[in-house]
C-alpha positions as CSV (number, residue, x, y, z in Angstrom):
1,M,131.0,70.5,77.3
2,K,132.3,69.1,80.6
3,I,130.3,67.9,83.5
4,Q,131.0,71.0,85.7
5,E,129.4,73.2,83.0
6,V,126.4,70.9,82.7
7,M,125.9,70.9,86.5
8,R,126.0,74.7,86.4
9,L,123.5,75.0,83.5
10,T,121.0,72.4,84.8
11,G,121.3,72.6,88.6
12,L,121.8,68.9,88.8
13,T,124.4,67.0,90.8
14,R,127.1,65.0,89.2
15,K,125.5,61.9,90.7
16,A,122.1,62.7,89.2
17,I,123.7,63.3,85.7
18,Y,125.5,60.0,85.8
19,F,122.3,58.3,87.0
20,Y,120.3,59.6,84.0
21,E,123.2,58.6,81.8
22,K,123.1,55.1,83.3
23,E,119.4,54.9,82.8
24,G,119.9,55.8,79.1
25,L,118.1,59.2,79.2
26,I,121.2,61.0,77.9
27,R,124.1,59.7,75.9
28,P,127.1,62.0,76.0
29,R,130.0,61.4,73.7
30,I,133.1,59.8,75.3
31,D,136.5,61.2,74.4
32,E,138.5,58.1,73.4
33,T,141.8,59.7,74.5
34,N,140.9,60.5,78.1
35,Q,137.5,58.8,78.6
36,Y,135.9,62.2,79.6
37,R,132.3,62.7,78.8
38,D,131.5,65.5,76.3
39,Y,127.9,66.7,76.8
40,S,126.1,68.4,73.9
41,D,123.5,71.2,74.0
42,A,120.9,68.5,73.3
43,D,122.0,66.6,76.4
44,V,121.7,69.8,78.5
45,D,118.2,70.4,77.1
46,R,117.2,66.9,77.9
47,L,118.6,67.2,81.4
48,R,116.6,70.4,82.0
49,L,113.4,68.6,80.8
50,I,114.2,65.6,83.0
51,A,114.7,67.9,86.0
52,A,111.5,69.8,85.3
53,L,109.5,66.5,85.0
54,R,111.1,65.0,88.1
55,S,110.1,68.2,90.1
56,L,106.5,67.3,89.1
57,D,107.1,63.8,90.5
58,F,107.2,61.9,87.2
59,S,109.1,58.7,87.5
60,V,112.4,58.0,85.6
61,Q,110.5,55.2,83.7
62,E,107.8,57.6,82.7
63,I,110.3,60.1,81.4
64,K,112.2,57.4,79.6
65,R,109.0,56.3,77.8
66,L,108.4,59.9,76.8
67,L,111.9,60.6,75.6
68,D,112.0,57.2,73.7
69,G,108.7,58.2,71.9
70,Q,106.7,55.4,73.5
71,E,104.3,57.9,75.1
72,T,103.0,61.2,74.1
73,P,103.4,64.2,76.4
74,I,99.7,64.7,76.8
75,D,99.1,61.0,77.8
76,L,101.9,61.2,80.3
77,I,100.5,64.5,81.8
78,R,96.9,63.2,81.9
79,R,98.0,60.0,83.7
80,R,100.0,62.0,86.3
81,L,97.2,64.4,86.8
82,A,94.8,61.4,87.5
83,G,97.3,60.0,90.0
84,I,97.5,63.4,91.7
85,R,93.8,63.7,91.9
86,Q,93.6,60.2,93.5
87,Q,96.3,61.0,96.0
88,K,94.4,64.2,96.9
89,E,91.2,62.3,97.5
90,Q,93.0,59.9,99.8
91,L,94.7,62.8,101.7
92,D,91.4,64.7,102.0
93,R,89.8,61.6,103.4
94,A,92.6,61.1,105.9
95,E,92.4,64.7,106.9
96,R,88.6,64.4,107.6
97,V,89.1,61.2,109.6
98,L,92.0,62.6,111.7
99,A,90.2,65.9,112.3
100,A,87.1,64.0,113.6
101,L,89.3,61.8,115.8
102,C,90.9,65.0,117.3
103,E,87.5,66.1,118.6
104,E,87.6,63.7,121.5
105,P,90.3,61.8,123.3
106,L,90.3,58.1,122.5
107,E,91.8,55.0,124.1
108,P,93.8,52.9,121.6
109,G,91.1,50.2,121.4
110,E,88.4,52.8,120.6
111,L,90.7,54.4,118.1
112,L,91.3,51.2,116.3
113,R,87.5,50.4,116.2
114,R,86.8,53.8,114.7
115,L,89.5,53.6,112.1
116,R,88.2,50.2,111.0
117,A,84.7,51.7,110.7
118,E,85.9,54.3,108.2
């Protein structure tokens, strides 16, 4: 199938599809007569998976390792979940510090001193 159909089926842009092809995540057949790409149903399925994983903030390299069989889905998911938990802890800490600093007006020097103390 042609790229317009793939774009419609996946919701991805032409630029994104070409990027994933350049990164080796999909390998459409190239028509030798006109150099047009011919995408298979398997390419579309892969692109849908890629889009779903990217929406969960998985990196292209993580997805590539998964698709190449270098990593299992559960290991990939567990590592991403651990990263999210770490980010959440950092955000929770930042929220607590900022909320406490909002309680009273501070001069820049005092603000810096308090931030260093945290």
